C-alpha positions in Angstrom: 68.5 14.8 113.5 65.0 13.4 114.3 64.0 13.4 117.9 60.9 11.9 119.3 59.9 13.5 122.6 57.3 11.8 124.8 55.3 13.4 127.6 52.3 12.8 129.8 53.5 9.9 131.9 52.8 9.8 135.6 51.3 7.9 138.5 47.6 7.1 138.8 45.4 4.7 140.7 43.8 1.7 139.0 40.8 2.8 136.9 42.3 6.2 136.2 43.4 7.7 132.9 46.5 9.2 131.3 47.3 10.7 128.0 50.7 10.3 126.4 52.0 12.4 123.6 54.9 12.0 121.3 56.1 14.8 119.0 58.6 14.5 116.3 61.1 17.3 116.2 61.0 17.5 112.5 59.0 15.9 109.6 60.2 12.4 109.1 60.6 11.7 105.4 59.0 8.5 104.3 57.4 8.0 107.7 54.6 5.4 107.4 53.6 4.6 111.0 54.0 5.7 114.6 53.5 3.5 117.6 53.7 3.1 121.3 55.7 0.3 123.0 56.2 -0.4 126.7 58.7 -2.3 128.9 58.1 -3.3 132.4 61.0 -4.3 134.7 62.3 -7.7 133.9 60.1 -8.0 130.8 60.7 -7.6 127.1 59.5 -4.5 125.3 56.1 -5.1 123.8 53.9 -3.3 121.2 50.9 -1.4 122.6 49.4 0.4 119.7 50.4 1.6 116.2 48.8 3.9 113.7 49.7 4.4 110.1 50.3 7.9 108.9 48.8 7.4 105.4 45.6 9.0 104.2 43.7 6.1 105.8 44.9 5.8 109.4 44.9 2.1 110.2 45.1 1.4 113.9 46.5 -1.7 115.6 46.3 -2.6 119.3 47.7 -5.3 121.6 44.9 -7.5 123.0 45.7 -6.4 126.5 44.8 -2.8 125.8 41.9 -3.2 123.3 38.9 -1.2 124.4 40.9 0.8 126.9 43.6 2.6 124.9 43.1 4.8 121.8 45.9 5.9 119.5 45.5 9.0 117.3 47.4 11.6 115.4 47.2 15.3 115.6 46.1 17.4 112.5 49.6 17.6 111.0 50.4 14.0 111.9 53.5 15.1 113.7 52.3 14.1 117.1 51.0 10.7 118.1 48.7 10.5 121.1 47.8 7.5 123.3 44.7 7.9 125.4 44.8 5.4 128.2 41.6 4.7 130.2 40.7 2.2 132.9 44.4 1.7 133.7 45.5 -1.4 135.5 48.5 -2.1 137.6 49.8 -4.4 134.9 50.0 -1.3 132.6 52.9 -0.1 134.7 55.9 0.3 132.5 58.2 2.7 130.6 56.3 3.8 127.5 58.3 4.5 124.3 57.3 6.2 121.1 58.5 4.9 117.7 58.3 6.1 114.1 58.7 3.7 111.2 59.5 4.3 107.6 59.1 0.8 106.2 55.6 0.4 104.8 55.9 -3.4 104.7 56.9 -3.7 108.3 54.3 -1.1 109.4 51.6 -3.2 107.5 52.6 -6.7 108.4 54.1 -6.4 111.9 52.8 -3.1 113.3 53.3 -4.1 116.9 56.8 -5.4 116.4 59.8 -3.4 117.5 61.1 -3.9 113.9 59.0 -0.9 112.8 61.0 1.5 114.9 63.5 3.5 112.8 63.4 6.3 115.4 62.7 6.0 119.2 62.0 8.3 122.0 63.6 8.2 125.4 60.5 7.0 127.2 58.0 8.2 129.8 57.1 6.3 132.9 53.6 5.2 133.7 52.8 3.8 137.1 49.4 2.4 138.1 48.8 1.6 141.7 46.1 -0.7 143.0 
């Protein structure tokens, strides 16, 4: 059974940085993309960043994090990393990792929850002002 395990959450002050990691417990057959989503209290879950796991790694970012967050894969493409810089209080949320197997969804709606065939349990990020 595939498990996605997130780590790296925590509390920081505005302007600080955090690095989130998500490792898949086993190779996901047919995986086409991995992404990060977040959900703040009282709000819907939203896409933050997604990266395709093909030979060419296409990256997609929400407008709210462009220029501040960077998504990447480790060498074996089994771990997706989210480097978050210049954090703002509005970045406070539970962050979830997702893995998608549907190439069409990963390509046409990379920041949609529809890409998620597998989900992690989440890691909390809190940014204070």
